C-alpha positions as protocol buffer text, in pm:
chain_id: "A"
residue {
  index: 1
  type: MET
  ca { x: -647 y: 2431 z: 1854 }
}
residue {
  index: 2
  type: THR
  ca { x: -585 y: 2175 z: 1580 }
}
residue {
  index: 3
  type: THR
  ca { x: -269 y: 2119 z: 1533 }
}
residue {
  index: 4
  type: GLU
  ca { x: -141 y: 2155 z: 1156 }
}
residue {
  index: 5
  type: TYR
  ca { x: 150 y: 1932 z: 1048 }
}
residue {
  index: 6
  type: THR
  ca { x: 454 y: 2023 z: 803 }
}
residue {
  index: 7
  type: GLY
  ca { x: 514 y: 1761 z: 546 }
}
residue {
  index: 8
  type: GLY
  ca { x: 147 y: 1686 z: 382 }
}
residue {
  index: 9
  type: SER
  ca { x: 269 y: 1904 z: 70 }
}
residue {
  index: 10
  type: ASP
  ca { x: 346 y: 1748 z: -320 }
}
residue {
  index: 11
  type: PRO
  ca { x: 731 y: 1684 z: -342 }
}
residue {
  index: 12
  type: LYS
  ca { x: 770 y: 1837 z: -648 }
}
residue {
  index: 13
  type: ARG
  ca { x: 611 y: 2104 z: -630 }
}
residue {
  index: 14
  type: ILE
  ca { x: 659 y: 2240 z: -329 }
}
residue {
  index: 15
  type: MET
  ca { x: 1046 y: 2176 z: -381 }
}
residue {
  index: 16
  type: GLU
  ca { x: 969 y: 2415 z: -721 }
}
residue {
  index: 17
  type: LEU
  ca { x: 818 y: 2673 z: -510 }
}
residue {
  index: 18
  type: LEU
  ca { x: 1106 y: 2713 z: -190 }
}
residue {
  index: 19
  type: TRP
  ca { x: 1343 y: 2666 z: -412 }
}
residue {
  index: 20
  type: GLY
  ca { x: 1246 y: 2758 z: -720 }
}
residue {
  index: 21
  type: SER
  ca { x: 1228 y: 2646 z: -1112 }
}
residue {
  index: 22
  type: PRO
  ca { x: 1302 y: 2727 z: -1445 }
}
residue {
  index: 23
  type: GLU
  ca { x: 986 y: 3003 z: -1623 }
}
residue {
  index: 24
  type: ARG
  ca { x: 751 y: 2822 z: -1700 }
}
residue {
  index: 25
  type: VAL
  ca { x: 587 y: 2945 z: -2069 }
}
residue {
  index: 26
  type: ARG
  ca { x: 238 y: 3113 z: -1989 }
}
residue {
  index: 27
  type: ARG
  ca { x: -20 y: 3186 z: -2204 }
}
residue {
  index: 28
  type: GLY
  ca { x: -238 y: 3478 z: -2167 }
}
residue {
  index: 29
  type: PRO
  ca { x: -261 y: 3800 z: -2002 }
}
residue {
  index: 30
  type: LYS
  ca { x: 3 y: 3808 z: -1764 }
}
residue {
  index: 31
  type: PRO
  ca { x: -56 y: 3700 z: -1369 }
}
residue {
  index: 32
  type: ARG
  ca { x: -233 y: 3917 z: -1129 }
}
residue {
  index: 33
  type: LEU
  ca { x: -54 y: 3743 z: -832 }
}
residue {
  index: 34
  type: THR
  ca { x: 236 y: 3627 z: -705 }
}
residue {
  index: 35
  type: ALA
  ca { x: 286 y: 3359 z: -476 }
}
residue {
  index: 36
  type: ASP
  ca { x: 449 y: 3592 z: -274 }
}
residue {
  index: 37
  type: GLN
  ca { x: 185 y: 3807 z: -238 }
}
residue {
  index: 38
  type: ILE
  ca { x: -48 y: 3470 z: -152 }
}
residue {
  index: 39
  type: ILE
  ca { x: 199 y: 3409 z: 117 }
}
residue {
  index: 40
  type: GLU
  ca { x: 221 y: 3730 z: 250 }
}
residue {
  index: 41
  type: ALA
  ca { x: -196 y: 3772 z: 236 }
}
residue {
  index: 42
  type: ALA
  ca { x: -211 y: 3395 z: 462 }
}
residue {
  index: 43
  type: THR
  ca { x: 16 y: 3503 z: 661 }
}
residue {
  index: 44
  type: ALA
  ca { x: -142 y: 3803 z: 779 }
}
residue {
  index: 45
  type: ILE
  ca { x: -463 y: 3613 z: 860 }
}
residue {
  index: 46
  type: ALA
  ca { x: -294 y: 3391 z: 1045 }
}
residue {
  index: 47
  type: ASP
  ca { x: -111 y: 3669 z: 1281 }
}
residue {
  index: 48
  type: ALA
  ca { x: -417 y: 3817 z: 1337 }
}
residue {
  index: 49
  type: GLU
  ca { x: -657 y: 3551 z: 1404 }
}
residue {
  index: 50
  type: GLY
  ca { x: -484 y: 3228 z: 1400 }
}
residue {
  index: 51
  type: LEU
  ca { x: -458 y: 2878 z: 1193 }
}
residue {
  index: 52
  type: ALA
  ca { x: -802 y: 2780 z: 1206 }
}
residue {
  index: 53
  type: ALA
  ca { x: -952 y: 3137 z: 979 }
}
residue {
  index: 54
  type: LEU
  ca { x: -624 y: 3009 z: 736 }
}
residue {
  index: 55
  type: SER
  ca { x: -828 y: 2919 z: 430 }
}
residue {
  index: 56
  type: MET
  ca { x: -754 y: 2935 z: 2 }
}
residue {
  index: 57
  type: ARG
  ca { x: -1078 y: 3135 z: -3 }
}
residue {
  index: 58
  type: ARG
  ca { x: -989 y: 3323 z: 311 }
}
residue {
  index: 59
  type: VAL
  ca { x: -692 y: 3432 z: 125 }
}
residue {
  index: 60
  type: ALA
  ca { x: -871 y: 3484 z: -233 }
}
residue {
  index: 61
  type: GLU
  ca { x: -1149 y: 3719 z: -84 }
}
residue {
  index: 62
  type: ARG
  ca { x: -829 y: 3930 z: 90 }
}
residue {
  index: 63
  type: LEU
  ca { x: -650 y: 3941 z: -252 }
}
residue {
  index: 64
  type: GLY
  ca { x: -965 y: 4010 z: -443 }
}
residue {
  index: 65
  type: VAL
  ca { x: -965 y: 3714 z: -667 }
}
residue {
  index: 66
  type: THR
  ca { x: -1126 y: 3379 z: -670 }
}
residue {
  index: 67
  type: ALA
  ca { x: -1023 y: 3060 z: -438 }
}
residue {
  index: 68
  type: MET
  ca { x: -973 y: 2864 z: -796 }
}
residue {
  index: 69
  type: SER
  ca { x: -744 y: 3120 z: -910 }
}
residue {
  index: 70
  type: LEU
  ca { x: -459 y: 3071 z: -579 }
}
residue {
  index: 71
  type: TYR
  ca { x: -408 y: 2706 z: -694 }
}
residue {
  index: 72
  type: THR
  ca { x: -265 y: 2800 z: -1052 }
}
residue {
  index: 73
  type: TYR
  ca { x: 49 y: 2955 z: -793 }
}
residue {
  index: 74
  type: VAL
  ca { x: -10 y: 2713 z: -438 }
}
residue {
  index: 75
  type: PRO
  ca { x: -172 y: 2351 z: -471 }
}
residue {
  index: 76
  type: GLY
  ca { x: -368 y: 2391 z: -177 }
}
residue {
  index: 77
  type: LYS
  ca { x: -342 y: 2445 z: 206 }
}
residue {
  index: 78
  type: ALA
  ca { x: -33 y: 2209 z: 267 }
}
residue {
  index: 79
  type: GLU
  ca { x: 194 y: 2361 z: 18 }
}
residue {
  index: 80
  type: LEU
  ca { x: 115 y: 2691 z: 190 }
}
residue {
  index: 81
  type: LEU
  ca { x: 154 y: 2648 z: 550 }
}
residue {
  index: 82
  type: ASP
  ca { x: 475 y: 2488 z: 409 }
}
residue {
  index: 83
  type: LEU
  ca { x: 575 y: 2846 z: 273 }
}
residue {
  index: 84
  type: MET
  ca { x: 475 y: 3051 z: 528 }
}
residue {
  index: 85
  type: LEU
  ca { x: 699 y: 2832 z: 804 }
}
residue {
  index: 86
  type: ASP
  ca { x: 985 y: 2901 z: 531 }
}
residue {
  index: 87
  type: ARG
  ca { x: 873 y: 3299 z: 472 }
}
residue {
  index: 88
  type: VAL
  ca { x: 886 y: 3333 z: 826 }
}
residue {
  index: 89
  type: CYS
  ca { x: 1236 y: 3108 z: 947 }
}
residue {
  index: 90
  type: ALA
  ca { x: 1387 y: 3428 z: 724 }
}
residue {
  index: 91
  type: GLU
  ca { x: 1307 y: 3682 z: 1040 }
}
residue {
  index: 92
  type: THR
  ca { x: 1553 y: 3487 z: 1224 }
}
residue {
  index: 93
  type: ALA
  ca { x: 1818 y: 3416 z: 995 }
}
residue {
  index: 94
  type: LYS
  ca { x: 2137 y: 3605 z: 1137 }
}
residue {
  index: 95
  type: PRO
  ca { x: 2504 y: 3627 z: 1063 }
}
residue {
  index: 96
  type: ASP
  ca { x: 2753 y: 3409 z: 1282 }
}
residue {
  index: 97
  type: ASP
  ca { x: 2940 y: 3709 z: 1423 }
}
residue {
  index: 98
  type: VAL
  ca { x: 2815 y: 3747 z: 1683 }
}
residue {
  index: 99
  type: PRO
  ca { x: 3036 y: 3883 z: 1970 }
}
residue {
  index: 100
  type: GLY
  ca { x: 2999 y: 3770 z: 2304 }
}
residue {
  index: 101
  type: GLY
  ca { x: 3134 y: 3394 z: 2263 }
}
residue {
  index: 102
  type: TRP
  ca { x: 2926 y: 3078 z: 2231 }
}
residue {
  index: 103
  type: ARG
  ca { x: 2662 y: 3165 z: 2532 }
}
residue {
  index: 104
  type: ALA
  ca { x: 2611 y: 3535 z: 2367 }
}
residue {
  index: 105
  type: ARG
  ca { x: 2548 y: 3353 z: 2068 }
}
residue {
  index: 106
  type: LEU
  ca { x: 2277 y: 3078 z: 2185 }
}
residue {
  index: 107
  type: GLU
  ca { x: 2142 y: 3356 z: 2443 }
}
residue {
  index: 108
  type: LEU
  ca { x: 2043 y: 3523 z: 2082 }
}
residue {
  index: 109
  type: VAL
  ca { x: 1932 y: 3198 z: 1887 }
}
residue {
  index: 110
  type: ALA
  ca { x: 1654 y: 3173 z: 2175 }
}
residue {
  index: 111
  type: ARG
  ca { x: 1552 y: 3543 z: 2172 }
}
residue {
  index: 112
  type: GLU
  ca { x: 1555 y: 3536 z: 1834 }
}
residue {
  index: 113
  type: ALA
  ca { x: 1279 y: 3231 z: 1868 }
}
residue {
  index: 114
  type: TYR
  ca { x: 1091 y: 3356 z: 2124 }
}
residue {
  index: 115
  type: ALA
  ca { x: 1006 y: 3710 z: 1959 }
}
residue {
  index: 116
  type: LEU
  ca { x: 899 y: 3513 z: 1598 }
}
residue {
  index: 117
  type: TYR
  ca { x: 663 y: 3312 z: 1813 }
}
residue {
  index: 118
  type: LEU
  ca { x: 537 y: 3674 z: 1916 }
}
residue {
  index: 119
  type: ARG
  ca { x: 529 y: 3762 z: 1650 }
}
residue {
  index: 120
  type: HIS
  ca { x: 338 y: 3498 z: 1484 }
}
residue {
  index: 121
  type: PRO
  ca { x: 149 y: 3285 z: 1756 }
}
residue {
  index: 122
  type: TRP
  ca { x: 7 y: 3056 z: 1555 }
}
residue {
  index: 123
  type: LEU
  ca { x: 359 y: 2896 z: 1473 }
}
residue {
  index: 124
  type: LEU
  ca { x: 271 y: 2786 z: 1824 }
}
residue {
  index: 125
  type: HIS
  ca { x: 28 y: 2506 z: 1622 }
}
residue {
  index: 126
  type: VAL
  ca { x: 269 y: 2381 z: 1359 }
}
residue {
  index: 127
  type: ALA
  ca { x: 422 y: 2047 z: 1418 }
}
residue {
  index: 128
  type: THR
  ca { x: 749 y: 2024 z: 1260 }
}
residue {
  index: 129
  type: ASN
  ca { x: 852 y: 1697 z: 1324 }
}
residue {
  index: 130
  type: ARG
  ca { x: 847 y: 1636 z: 942 }
}
residue {
  index: 131
  type: PRO
  ca { x: 1017 y: 1989 z: 867 }
}
residue {
  index: 132
  type: VAL
  ca { x: 1004 y: 2106 z: 471 }
}
residue {
  index: 133
  type: PRO
  ca { x: 1388 y: 2140 z: 407 }
}
residue {
  index: 134
  type: GLY
  ca { x: 1311 y: 2556 z: 249 }
}
residue {
  index: 135
  type: PRO
  ca { x: 1569 y: 2798 z: 145 }
}
residue {
  index: 136
  type: ASN
  ca { x: 1524 y: 2993 z: 512 }
}
residue {
  index: 137
  type: LEU
  ca { x: 1466 y: 2685 z: 714 }
}
residue {
  index: 138
  type: ILE
  ca { x: 1793 y: 2543 z: 645 }
}
residue {
  index: 139
  type: ALA
  ca { x: 1912 y: 2842 z: 659 }
}
residue {
  index: 140
  type: GLN
  ca { x: 1814 y: 2917 z: 1029 }
}
residue {
  index: 141
  type: TYR
  ca { x: 1924 y: 2601 z: 1120 }
}
residue {
  index: 142
  type: ASP
  ca { x: 2276 y: 2691 z: 982 }
}
residue {
  index: 143
  type: TYR
  ca { x: 2277 y: 3032 z: 1192 }
}
residue {
  index: 144
  type: GLN
  ca { x: 2169 y: 2855 z: 1542 }
}
residue {
  index: 145
  type: LEU
  ca { x: 2448 y: 2588 z: 1461 }
}
residue {
  index: 146
  type: ALA
  ca { x: 2660 y: 2826 z: 1460 }
}
residue {
  index: 147
  type: ALA
  ca { x: 2606 y: 2934 z: 1821 }
}
residue {
  index: 148
  type: VAL
  ca { x: 2756 y: 2621 z: 1879 }
}
residue {
  index: 149
  type: GLU
  ca { x: 3017 y: 2537 z: 1667 }
}
residue {
  index: 150
  type: GLY
  ca { x: 3337 y: 2466 z: 1784 }
}
residue {
  index: 151
  type: ILE
  ca { x: 3324 y: 2485 z: 2199 }
}
residue {
  index: 152
  type: GLY
  ca { x: 3406 y: 2114 z: 2195 }
}
residue {
  index: 153
  type: LEU
  ca { x: 3037 y: 1925 z: 2120 }
}
residue {
  index: 154
  type: THR
  ca { x: 2996 y: 1649 z: 1889 }
}
residue {
  index: 155
  type: ASP
  ca { x: 2786 y: 1720 z: 1571 }
}
residue {
  index: 156
  type: VAL
  ca { x: 2461 y: 1519 z: 1711 }
}
residue {
  index: 157
  type: GLU
  ca { x: 2499 y: 1751 z: 2022 }
}
residue {
  index: 158
  type: MET
  ca { x: 2571 y: 2015 z: 1838 }
}
residue {
  index: 159
  type: ASP
  ca { x: 2202 y: 1954 z: 1703 }
}
residue {
  index: 160
  type: LEU
  ca { x: 2055 y: 1820 z: 2032 }
}
residue {
  index: 161
  type: VAL
  ca { x: 2146 y: 2139 z: 2197 }
}
residue {
  index: 162
  type: VAL
  ca { x: 1982 y: 2410 z: 1947 }
}
residue {
  index: 163
  type: THR
  ca { x: 1689 y: 2146 z: 1986 }
}
residue {
  index: 164
  type: MET
  ca { x: 1673 y: 2153 z: 2359 }
}
residue {
  index: 165
  type: VAL
  ca { x: 1669 y: 2552 z: 2309 }
}
residue {
  index: 166
  type: GLY
  ca { x: 1407 y: 2534 z: 2066 }
}
residue {
  index: 167
  type: ASP
  ca { x: 1195 y: 2296 z: 2271 }
}
residue {
  index: 168
  type: TYR
  ca { x: 1274 y: 2566 z: 2611 }
}
residue {
  index: 169
  type: VAL
  ca { x: 1142 y: 2829 z: 2375 }
}
residue {
  index: 170
  type: HIS
  ca { x: 839 y: 2713 z: 2306 }
}
residue {
  index: 171
  type: GLY
  ca { x: 727 y: 2574 z: 2609 }
}
residue {
  index: 172
  type: ALA
  ca { x: 775 y: 2902 z: 2743 }
}
residue {
  index: 173
  type: VAL
  ca { x: 610 y: 3132 z: 2484 }
}
residue {
  index: 174
  type: ARG
  ca { x: 315 y: 2936 z: 2551 }
}
residue {
  index: 175
  type: SER
  ca { x: 285 y: 3025 z: 2852 }
}
residue {
  index: 176
  type: ALA
  ca { x: 332 y: 3402 z: 2791 }
}
residue {
  index: 177
  type: LEU
  ca { x: 106 y: 3413 z: 2462 }
}
residue {
  index: 178
  type: ALA
  ca { x: -148 y: 3211 z: 2685 }
}
residue {
  index: 179
  type: ALA
  ca { x: -48 y: 3459 z: 2952 }
}
residue {
  index: 180
  type: ALA
  ca { x: -101 y: 3771 z: 2740 }
}
residue {
  index: 181
  type: SER
  ca { x: -468 y: 3689 z: 2584 }
}
residue {
  index: 182
  type: LEU
  ca { x: -625 y: 3623 z: 2948 }
}
residue {
  index: 183
  type: PRO
  ca { x: -781 y: 3958 z: 2982 }
}
residue {
  index: 184
  type: LYS
  ca { x: -933 y: 3988 z: 2647 }
}
residue {
  index: 185
  type: ASP
  ca { x: -1055 y: 3614 z: 2655 }
}
residue {
  index: 186
  type: THR
  ca { x: -1189 y: 3624 z: 2984 }
}
residue {
  index: 187
  type: GLY
  ca { x: -1309 y: 3997 z: 2987 }
}
residue {
  index: 188
  type: LYS
  ca { x: -1089 y: 4013 z: 3378 }
}
residue {
  index: 189
  type: THR
  ca { x: -802 y: 4120 z: 3474 }
}
residue {
  index: 190
  type: ASP
  ca { x: -561 y: 3931 z: 3651 }
}
residue {
  index: 191
  type: ASP
  ca { x: -672 y: 4176 z: 3986 }
}
residue {
  index: 192
  type: GLU
  ca { x: -1029 y: 4116 z: 3902 }
}
residue {
  index: 193
  type: TRP
  ca { x: -1025 y: 3784 z: 3902 }
}
residue {
  index: 194
  type: TRP
  ca { x: -800 y: 3731 z: 4188 }
}
residue {
  index: 195
  type: ALA
  ca { x: -1108 y: 3942 z: 4370 }
}
residue {
  index: 196
  type: GLU
  ca { x: -1321 y: 3714 z: 4277 }
}
residue {
  index: 197
  type: ILE
  ca { x: -1142 y: 3379 z: 4345 }
}
residue {
  index: 198
  type: ALA
  ca { x: -1016 y: 3476 z: 4737 }
}
residue {
  index: 199
  type: PRO
  ca { x: -1252 y: 3571 z: 4942 }
}
residue {
  index: 200
  type: GLN
  ca { x: -1345 y: 3171 z: 4798 }
}
residue {
  index: 201
  type: LEU
  ca { x: -1042 y: 3057 z: 4858 }
}
residue {
  index: 202
  type: GLU
  ca { x: -1037 y: 3152 z: 5210 }
}
residue {
  index: 203
  type: LYS
  ca { x: -1311 y: 2985 z: 5280 }
}
residue {
  index: 204
  type: VAL
  ca { x: -1147 y: 2670 z: 5218 }
}
residue {
  index: 205
  type: TYR
  ca { x: -798 y: 2700 z: 5286 }
}
residue {
  index: 206
  type: ASP
  ca { x: -603 y: 2610 z: 5589 }
}
residue {
  index: 207
  type: PRO
  ca { x: -202 y: 2758 z: 5489 }
}
residue {
  index: 208
  type: ASP
  ca { x: -116 y: 2476 z: 5758 }
}
residue {
  index: 209
  type: ARG
  ca { x: -207 y: 2274 z: 5546 }
}
residue {
  index: 210
  type: PHE
  ca { x: 19 y: 2369 z: 5286 }
}
residue {
  index: 211
  type: PRO
  ca { x: 257 y: 2572 z: 5474 }
}
residue {
  index: 212
  type: LEU
  ca { x: 555 y: 2544 z: 5138 }
}
residue {
  index: 213
  type: ALA
  ca { x: 293 y: 2720 z: 4932 }
}
residue {
  index: 214
  type: THR
  ca { x: 181 y: 2896 z: 5139 }
}
residue {
  index: 215
  type: ARG
  ca { x: 467 y: 3061 z: 5203 }
}
residue {
  index: 216
  type: VAL
  ca { x: 643 y: 3050 z: 4834 }
}
residue {
  index: 217
  type: GLY
  ca { x: 297 y: 3190 z: 4697 }
}
residue {
  index: 218
  type: ALA
  ca { x: 309 y: 3460 z: 4919 }
}
residue {
  index: 219
  type: ALA
  ca { x: 665 y: 3549 z: 4797 }
}
residue {
  index: 220
  type: ALA
  ca { x: 594 y: 3489 z: 4450 }
}
residue {
  index: 221
  type: GLY
  ca { x: 222 y: 3678 z: 4402 }
}
residue {
  index: 222
  type: GLU
  ca { x: 400 y: 3988 z: 4611 }
}
residue {
  index: 223
  type: GLU
  ca { x: 698 y: 3971 z: 4351 }
}
residue {
  index: 224
  type: TYR
  ca { x: 529 y: 3944 z: 4051 }
}
residue {
  index: 225
  type: GLN
  ca { x: 145 y: 4141 z: 4110 }
}
residue {
  index: 226
  type: ALA
  ca { x: 44 y: 3901 z: 3925 }
}
residue {
  index: 227
  type: PRO
  ca { x: -10 y: 3485 z: 3957 }
}
residue {
  index: 228
  type: LEU
  ca { x: 302 y: 3393 z: 3697 }
}
residue {
  index: 229
  type: ASP
  ca { x: 582 y: 3588 z: 3530 }
}
residue {
  index: 230
  type: PRO
  ca { x: 656 y: 3474 z: 3200 }
}
residue {
  index: 231
  type: ALA
  ca { x: 915 y: 3709 z: 3103 }
}
residue {
  index: 232
  type: ARG
  ca { x: 1091 y: 3692 z: 3403 }
}
residue {
  index: 233
  type: ALA
  ca { x: 1015 y: 3283 z: 3403 }
}
residue {
  index: 234
  type: PHE
  ca { x: 1189 y: 3242 z: 3071 }
}
residue {
  index: 235
  type: GLU
  ca { x: 1514 y: 3467 z: 3192 }
}
residue {
  index: 236
  type: PHE
  ca { x: 1583 y: 3279 z: 3473 }
}
residue {
  index: 237
  type: GLY
  ca { x: 1509 y: 2922 z: 3276 }
}
residue {
  index: 238
  type: LEU
  ca { x: 1756 y: 3057 z: 3008 }
}
residue {
  index: 239
  type: ALA
  ca { x: 2014 y: 3135 z: 3225 }
}
residue {
  index: 240
  type: ARG
  ca { x: 2050 y: 2822 z: 3364 }
}
residue {
  index: 241
  type: LEU
  ca { x: 1985 y: 2633 z: 3016 }
}
residue {
  index: 242
  type: LEU
  ca { x: 2275 y: 2809 z: 2934 }
}
residue {
  index: 243
  type: ASP
  ca { x: 2422 y: 2697 z: 3261 }
}
residue {
  index: 244
  type: GLY
  ca { x: 2382 y: 2397 z: 3187 }
}
residue {
  index: 245
  type: VAL
  ca { x: 2566 y: 2384 z: 2842 }
}
residue {
  index: 246
  type: ALA
  ca { x: 2863 y: 2523 z: 2995 }
}
residue {
  index: 247
  type: ALA
  ca { x: 2893 y: 2243 z: 3233 }
}
residue {
  index: 248
  type: LEU
  ca { x: 2840 y: 2033 z: 2985 }
}
residue {
  index: 249
  type: ILE
  ca { x: 3160 y: 2195 z: 2803 }
}
residue {
  index: 250
  type: GLU
  ca { x: 3420 y: 2241 z: 3108 }
}
residue {
  index: 251
  type: GLY
  ca { x: 3296 y: 1876 z: 3153 }
}
residue {
  index: 252
  type: ARG
  ca { x: 3540 y: 1768 z: 2834 }
}
């Protein structure tokens, strides 16, 4: 799937849409739509069908209006994507008074991000190297930083830790979503796939040539009853990631 990029919208207009602007004088009948309705419809399309299916025309069809009428509220798809991203960020904005210390707070940051990707898989295909600073995106960043505030890290290290956790979640959830979609996309369960490939593999595979792969692969396969276990891998990796942050703090 093609990657979409944030930050390509008109700066003045997107700031007005994200942060609000003085009411514009309108002539004629009351507007049929609001920007919120357009964002909600666009997000629903992306959630169900992915970003490739998202267009101003599709959003208009969902709302029962013409595509041209949407441009009165949202200038184009670039602005719409920035608005969608900021809107879903509101789903993870939390207070910073989570009990259990920094580790519990940072773990919650990771779990919230993981769950957000599962609800909105299209986020995996949005590059946020130039994130538009909307109120919800900034609130999310502020909450994430609060997880590691006052634990002995410099400001730059705080940013790096939050970025590291975000990058880890991004990679982990990509594997989880791919595994979840495989049966539907291929028409086969893991068991069905393995039943087909195992007899062919036995004809060419020499366990003595790959002793470690044979031993560990057999143990993992028996444990997972699948080629891999994304949820377990996420939990294991997150714990080790937080161990590393703990080592950084304790080394001061």
